[in-house]
Each structure stands twice: as C-alpha cells, then as structure tokens.
VEXMI-369873 format. One record per residue: x, y, z of N, C-alpha, C, CB in turn; residue in three letters. Coordinates in steps of 0.05 Angstrom, whole numbers, plus 5000, padded with zeros to 4 digits. Glycine has a CB too. Example, Ala and Ser with C-alpha at 12.3 -4.5 7.8 and 13.67 -1.06 7.14 Angstrom:
REM residues 2
526448865156524649105156526449345156522649115181ALA;525749555142527349795143525850015157528249885114SER;
REM end
This chain:
REM residues 83
507058765553508358735528506358775505509658445526MET;506958965487505159035466504658805447506259265451ARG;506658655440506358445420504458225431509058315414LEU;504758155456503057955468500158055468503957885497ALA;499758305475497058415475495858415447497058695487GLU;497458495427496558515400495758235389498758625382ALA;496958025399496257755391494057635408498757575392GLN;492957785426490857675443491857485464488757545427GLY;494357525472495657355492495657055484494257375519GLU;496057015458496056735447498056715424493256655438SER;498656465416500456415394499456545369500756105390CYS;501256675354500456815330499456635308502756985320ALA;500056375309499156195288496756025297501456015280ILE;497055875318494855685326492955805347496055435337CYS;493756025358492156175378491756035405489456225366HIS;493455845411493355725438494255935458495055465440LEU;492955955481493856145501496456075514491756175522PRO;497756265525500456225537500456015559501456495548LYS;498255975571498055775593498855495585495255765605GLU;498855445559499555175549502555135545498155125523TYR;504155335552507055305550508455565545507755105528GLY;510955565546512555815542512455905513515455775551ALA;512456155509512556265482515356285471511256545481TRP;515656265445518156305431517956565416518856055413HIS;520056715417520156965401521156895373521957175415LEU;519256895354519956825327521257065313517456735311ASP;523357005297524657225282525457105255527057335297HIS;525957285236526757205209529757145210526057435189ASP;530456895207533256815208534956925185533456515209HIS;533757005164535257105141535957395144533657065115SER;534957525164535357815167538257885176533357935187CYS;539157755197541757825209543457575211541357945237CYS;545857585201547757355204548857335232550057375184PRO;549557105240550757065267548757065289552757285271GLY;549757105313548157085338546657345344549857015361GLN;547757575337546557825343544157885325548558055341GLU;542057985336539658055321539158355323537157895331LYS;538158465301537758755300535258855314537758845271CYS;533358675319530858745331528658785310531259005347GLY;529458835286527458865264526658595253528559045242ASN;528058385262527558115253525057985266529957945258CYS;524158095288522057965304519457965287521558125330VAL;518157725287515657695273513257665292515757465254ARG;513657505313511457455331512157265354509057345316GLY;510257215371510557025393509056775385509457145420LEU;510456545387509356295379509556085401510656185353LEU;507755895401508055665419510355495409505355495421CYS;511255315425513555145417512954985392514354955440GLN;510654865391509954695368509954855342507254565372ALA;508655085342508555245317511355345309506755485321CYS;513055405329515655515322517555295313516855655347ASN;517755075328519754875322518954655303520654745348THR;516354585303515554365285513954465262513854165301ARG;512754695264511154805242512654995224508754945253GLY;513255225235514555435218517355365210514455695233LEU;518955255228521655185221521754985197523155065245ALA;519954795197519754595175518754735150517854365183TRP;516754895153515455025130517355215115513055185139TYR;518955355129520755545117523055405101521955735137GLU;523455155107525554995093524554895066526454765110GLN;521954905061520754805036521355005014517754775039LEU;521554904989521755084966519255254965522254924940PRO;519455494954517155674953514655554940517955924938THR;515055404919512655294905511155084921513555174879HIS;512454984943511054784960509854914985513054574968LEU;510255174989509055315012506255385005510755565019ARG;504355205010501655245002499655265025500855014984THR;500555295049498755315072498155605078500055185098PHE;495655695072494855975076495456085104491956005069PRO;494855925124495256015152498156105156494455795172LEU;500055935148502956005152503756225133504655755147LEU;502756225108503456435089502456705099502256375062ASN;500056715111498956965121500757065144496056925131ASP;501656885162503356965184506057075173503956725203TYR;507256945154509757035144509557295128510956815126LEU;507357335114507057575098506157815114504957525077ASN;504857765137503957995154504157915183500958065146ASP;506657895193506957805221505958025241509957745227PRO;505057935264504058125284505958345292503257975309PRO;508458295293510358505301510458735282513158375304ALA;509758685257509658895237507359095243509258775209LYS;505358995256502959155262503159305289500558985261ARG;505159255304505459375331506959645329506859195351CYS;
REM end
C-alpha cells in the first residue's frame, strides 16, 4: 500500500507503528455527503487514538481555537495528497 509506505508504516500524526493497533483510514467528512465516499476525501492512515480522540475532537473546534501545529500541519498537508 503506497500510503502506508509514504507514512513510514506508522500513524500520520503520532507516528506509532501499526503493531500498536489497527489503522483507521482518515477522510475529510465535509467532502462527500452520506455514506458513499469519492476517494478524494482520504487524508491518511491514523491510529485509533489520533483518529477518534484527537482529530475528531479537534475538527469540531472553532477555527480560532485550532492552535495545535501538529494537527494543523496534518490537516493542511495530509500524506494522501503527497502520494
């Protein structure tokens, strides 16, 4: 899988290796309405913690409160964009 290789076989945010749990395919929820996804929504592979407790929470914040550079860098330049 190209995306996994591009990310160094680790979570795109915290860089934990896959051995620590299953990866989640992160996508931009604002891209496609409903259950079907276009495929252009994919941003990267994340560990469960970064996907469900980190990024999901962070994206719910108003823009002016999104002050974490690590998450902003991921959202502005996700690995899937570079593959």
